[in-house]
C-alpha positions in Angstrom: 0.0 0.0 0.0 1.2 3.5 -0.9 1.7 5.5 2.3 2.2 9.0 0.8 0.2 9.2 -2.4 0.8 12.9 -3.0 4.6 12.3 -2.9 4.3 9.5 -5.4 2.3 11.7 -7.7 4.9 14.4 -7.4 7.5 11.8 -8.3 5.6 10.7 -11.4 5.2 14.3 -12.5 8.9 15.0 -12.0 10.1 11.8 -13.7 12.5 11.3 -10.8 12.9 8.5 -8.2 14.8 9.7 -5.1 16.5 7.1 -3.0 19.1 6.7 -0.3 22.2 4.5 -0.7 24.8 4.2 2.0 23.4 7.3 3.8 23.6 9.5 0.7 20.8 10.9 -1.4 20.6 10.2 -5.1 17.9 10.2 -7.7 17.2 8.3 -10.9 15.8 10.4 -13.8 13.8 8.7 -16.5 15.5 8.9 -19.9 14.3 11.3 -22.6 13.9 10.2 -26.2 17.5 11.1 -27.1 18.9 8.8 -24.3 16.5 6.1 -25.4 17.8 6.4 -29.0 21.4 6.1 -27.8 20.5 3.0 -25.8 19.1 1.4 -28.9 22.4 2.0 -30.7 24.2 0.4 -27.7 21.9 -2.7 -28.1 22.7 -3.0 -31.8 26.4 -2.5 -31.4 26.6 -5.1 -28.6 24.5 -7.5 -30.7 27.0 -7.3 -33.6 29.8 -8.1 -31.2 28.4 -11.2 -29.5 25.9 -12.6 -32.0 28.2 -15.5 -32.9 29.3 -16.2 -29.3 25.9 -16.8 -27.6 22.6 -18.5 -28.1 19.6 -16.8 -29.8 16.1 -17.3 -28.6 15.4 -20.0 -31.2 18.3 -22.0 -29.9 17.0 -21.8 -26.3 13.5 -22.9 -27.4 15.1 -25.9 -29.1 17.1 -26.9 -26.0 14.2 -26.4 -23.7 12.2 -28.9 -25.8 15.2 -31.2 -26.3 15.8 -31.5 -22.5 12.1 -31.8 -21.7 12.1 -28.5 -19.8 9.5 -26.8 -21.9 7.8 -27.3 -25.3 4.8 -26.2 -27.4 2.4 -28.1 -25.2 3.6 -26.1 -22.2 2.9 -22.8 -24.1 -0.6 -24.1 -24.9 -1.1 -25.1 -21.2 -0.1 -21.5 -20.3 -2.6 -20.0 -22.8 -5.3 -22.2 -21.2 -4.3 -20.8 -17.7 -4.6 -17.2 -19.0 -8.1 -18.0 -20.2 -8.9 -19.6 -16.9 -7.8 -16.5 -15.0 -10.1 -14.4 -17.2 -13.0 -16.8 -16.5 -12.3 -16.7 -12.7 -12.3 -12.9 -12.8 -15.7 -13.0 -14.5 -16.9 -15.4 -11.9 -15.6 -13.1 -9.2 -17.5 -10.2 -10.8 -20.7 -12.1 -11.1 -20.5 -13.3 -7.5 -19.0 -10.1 -6.0 -21.7 -9.7 -3.4 -21.8 -13.3 -2.5 -19.2 -13.9 0.2 -18.8 -17.6 -0.1 -18.6 -17.7 -3.9 -16.4 -14.7 -4.3 -14.0 -16.1 -1.7 -13.8 -19.4 -3.6 -13.1 -17.5 -6.9 -10.3 -15.5 -5.2 -8.7 -18.7 -3.8 -8.8 -20.3 -7.3 -7.3 -17.2 -8.8 -4.4 -17.3 -6.3 -3.7 -21.0 -7.2 -3.9 -20.5 -11.0 -1.6 -17.4 -10.8 1.0 -19.4 -8.9 0.8 -22.1 -11.6 1.2 -19.4 -14.3 4.2 -17.9 -12.5 5.9 -21.3 -12.2 5.2 -22.2 -15.8 6.5 -18.9 -17.1 9.7 -19.4 -15.0 10.0 -22.8 -16.7 9.6 -21.3 -20.2 12.1 -18.6 -19.6 14.5 -20.8 -17.6 17.5 -20.2 -20.0 16.6 -16.7 -21.3 19.6 -15.2 -19.5 21.9 -17.1 -21.9 20.5 -15.5 -25.0 22.1 -12.8 -27.1 18.9 -10.8 -26.9 18.9 -10.9 -23.1 22.6 -9.9 -22.8 22.1 -7.0 -25.2 19.0 -5.8 -23.4 21.1 -5.9 -20.2 23.8 -3.7 -21.7 21.1 -1.3 -22.9 19.6 -1.1 -19.5 23.0 -0.5 -18.0 23.4 2.5 -20.3 20.1 3.9 -19.2 20.9 3.6 -15.5 24.4 5.0 -15.9 23.0 8.0 -17.7 20.1 8.4 -15.2 21.6 8.3 -11.7 22.4 11.7 -10.2 23.7 12.8 -6.8 21.9 15.5 -4.8 24.0 18.2 -6.6 22.4 17.0 -9.9 25.7 15.5 -11.2 25.9 12.1 -13.0 27.9 9.8 -10.8 28.8 7.3 -13.5 30.5 7.5 -16.9 29.5 5.0 -19.5 32.8 5.6 -21.3 34.5 4.3 -18.2 32.2 1.4 -17.6 35.0 -1.0 -16.7 36.0 1.2 -13.8 32.5 1.4 -12.3 32.1 -0.3 -8.9 29.9 -3.3 -9.7 28.8 -3.6 -6.1 27.7 0.0 -5.9 26.1 0.1 -9.3 24.1 -3.2 -8.7 23.2 -2.0 -5.2 21.7 1.2 -6.6 19.7 -0.6 -9.3 18.3 -3.0 -6.6 17.1 0.0 -4.6 15.6 1.7 -7.6 13.8 -1.5 -8.8 12.3 -1.9 -5.3 10.6 1.5 -5.7 9.1 0.8 -9.1 5.3 0.9 -9.2 3.2 -2.1 -10.0 0.0 -2.2 -12.0 -2.1 -2.3 -8.8 -0.3 0.9 -7.6 -1.1 2.8 -10.8 -4.7 1.8 -10.5 -4.8 2.9 -6.9 -3.3 6.3 -7.7 -5.6 6.7 -10.8 -8.7 6.2 -8.5 -7.4 8.5 -5.7 -8.8 12.0 -5.0 -5.3 13.5 -5.0 -4.8 12.5 -8.6 -8.4 12.9 -9.8 -8.3 16.5 -8.7 -5.5 17.0 -11.1 -6.7 14.7 -13.9 -10.3 16.2 -14.0 -8.9 19.7 -14.9 -6.3 18.3 -17.3 -5.5 19.6 -20.7 -3.2 18.1 -23.4 -0.1 19.3 -21.5 -0.8 17.6 -18.2 2.9 16.8 -17.8 4.0 20.0 -19.6 5.9 17.8 -22.1 5.1 16.2 -25.5 3.7 12.7 -25.1 6.8 11.2 -26.7 8.8 12.5 -23.7 6.5 11.0 -21.1 8.0 8.4 -18.8 6.7 4.9 -18.6 5.1 5.8 -15.2 3.3 8.8 -16.7 2.0 6.7 -19.6 0.8 4.0 -17.3 -1.0 6.5 -15.0 -2.7 8.2 -17.9 -3.8 4.9 -19.4 -5.4 3.8 -16.2 -7.0 7.2 -15.7 -8.6 7.0 -19.1 -9.7 3.4 -18.4 -11.6 4.6 -15.2 -13.1 7.5 -17.2 -14.5 5.0 -19.7 -15.9 2.8 -17.0 -17.7 5.7 -15.2 -19.2 6.8 -18.5 -20.4 3.2 -19.3 -24.2 2.7 -19.3 -23.7 -0.3 -17.0 -21.1 1.3 -14.7 -20.5 -0.9 -11.7 -20.7 0.1 -8.1 -17.8 2.1 -6.6 -16.8 -0.8 -4.3 -16.5 -3.1 -7.2 -14.5 -0.6 -9.1 -12.0 -0.5 -6.3 -11.5 -4.3 -6.6 -9.0 -4.8 -9.5 -9.8 -8.4 -10.2 -13.6 -8.0 -10.0 -13.3 -4.9 -12.2 -11.3 -6.9 -14.7 -14.0 -9.5 -14.6 -16.6 -6.8 -15.4 -14.6 -5.5 -18.3 -14.1 -9.1 -19.7 -17.8 -9.8 -19.3 -18.7 -6.6 -21.1 -16.3 -7.3 -24.0 -17.6 -10.8 -24.4 -21.1 -9.6 -24.4 -20.3 -7.0 -27.1 -18.5 -9.6 -29.1 -21.4 -11.9 -28.9 -23.8 -9.2 -30.1 -21.5 -8.6 -33.1 -21.5 -12.2 -33.9 -25.3 -12.4 -33.5 -25.7 -9.6 -36.0 -23.4 -11.4 -38.4 -25.5 -14.6 -37.9 -28.8 -12.7 -38.5 -27.4 -11.1 -41.7 -26.5 -14.5 -43.0 -29.8 -16.0 -41.9 -31.7 -13.3 -43.7 -30.3 -14.6 -47.0 -31.3 -18.1 -46.2 -34.5 -17.5 -44.2 -36.0 -20.9 -45.1 -32.9 -22.9 -44.1 -32.9 -24.8 -40.9 -29.1 -25.1 -40.9 -26.4 -23.1 -42.6 -23.0 -24.5 -43.3 -19.9 -22.2 -43.6 -16.4 -23.2 -44.7 -13.5 -22.2 -42.4 -10.1 -21.5 -43.9 -8.2 -21.9 -40.7 -8.6 -22.7 -37.0 -9.4 -19.2 -36.0 -12.2 -19.0 -38.6 -13.5 -22.3 -37.4 -13.7 -21.0 -33.8 -15.4 -17.9 -35.0 -18.0 -19.9 -36.9 -18.6 -22.2 -34.0 -19.2 -19.2 -31.7 -22.0 -18.0 -33.9 -24.1 -20.9 -32.5 -26.0 -20.5 -29.3 -25.8 -23.0 -26.4 -28.7 -25.1 -27.7 -27.1 -25.4 -31.2 -23.7 -26.3 -29.6 -25.3 -28.9 -27.4 -27.0 -30.4 -30.5 -23.8 -30.6 -32.5 -22.0 -32.2 -29.5 -24.7 -34.8 -29.2 -24.6 -35.6 -32.9 -20.9 -36.0 -32.8 -21.1 -38.4 -29.9 -23.8 -40.4 -31.6 -21.8 -40.7 -34.9 -18.7 -41.7 -32.9 -20.7 -44.5 -31.2 -22.7 -45.8 -34.3 -20.6 -44.9 -37.3 -22.2 -43.5 -40.4 -25.9 -42.7 -40.1 -28.5 -40.9 -42.2 -29.8 -37.5 -41.0 -33.3 -38.9 -40.2 -31.7 -41.3 -37.7 -29.9 -38.6 -35.7 -31.4 -38.3 -32.1 -32.5 -34.6 -32.3 -34.0 -35.1 -35.8 -36.0 -38.1 -34.7 -37.1 -36.1 -31.7 -38.3 -33.3 -34.0 -40.2 -35.7 -36.2 -41.9 -37.3 -33.2 -42.9 -33.8 -32.0 -44.2 -32.8 -35.4 -46.2 -36.1 -35.5 -47.6 -35.4 -32.0 -48.6 -31.9 -33.0 -50.3 -33.1 -36.1 -52.4 -35.6 -34.2 -53.4 -32.9 -31.7 -54.6 -30.7 -34.6 -56.6 -33.7 -36.0 
């Protein structure tokens, strides 16, 4: 939890992170576009130097699979867990006011997130050996060396003398700076706060008095979340304030709204197709790939999906059958026959 929110807001506006190291005051200043450009050149130069001496990411993927550490199935497993997290957030949103159900959803979320973290660690087990990682590391070193100042506003490191820099001092400072970096939940908390809203609500295009391209990552994140909350409050189905303050439940609300909107779009697409074939009981569409297949299948409602599943199971059990012998077709015929007898 952020103790002094106004101080954190001032820090974000100033693009500086003040910290104490060995009883001395320093600050890290976020890089401007020129420093970022120079860091990109450092990356490219270092890549050219070591590209034949280290593994690239494709090599690592091969070794992970060859040594049974990680393979494509593990990535698919991870994708499934991401979807499960989304579904649990929706479940939390739908049961937000039910104590027992919401607690169960939170516990499941905690377990799945731990699984995701362990799986991601497994997938990235050897990343530190790649050329890309080593070059990114050198690029970050350049950014830190050109961003750490003493209280007299003087740079304390010189990249041209990188070999003479105290590794213990440099890594110690980076550790302190990293410990002060804000997480997603922190930005959301700040974006909802009165201290920030009082600034944000009277904003103009120069809220940070700089062009957008010069904004720090913290500034961009805070603005993005502020705009997100604006959109939520303007939504016709805006949730209760207490739910808005719960990050996971609010994510669940957003996922639910997006799914509902997507379903409405698909329904309009189905209706437009059905209008062309208004006398057809069933319409068959050809899919060119797996994504199109999934999109077409999603056009069906739950009743149609259940019918297709039952037909598939029946064919699996009995082999080739004619349409009039399918269970749902026979049921329809019996119903029509019954209705005809009633009319008679």
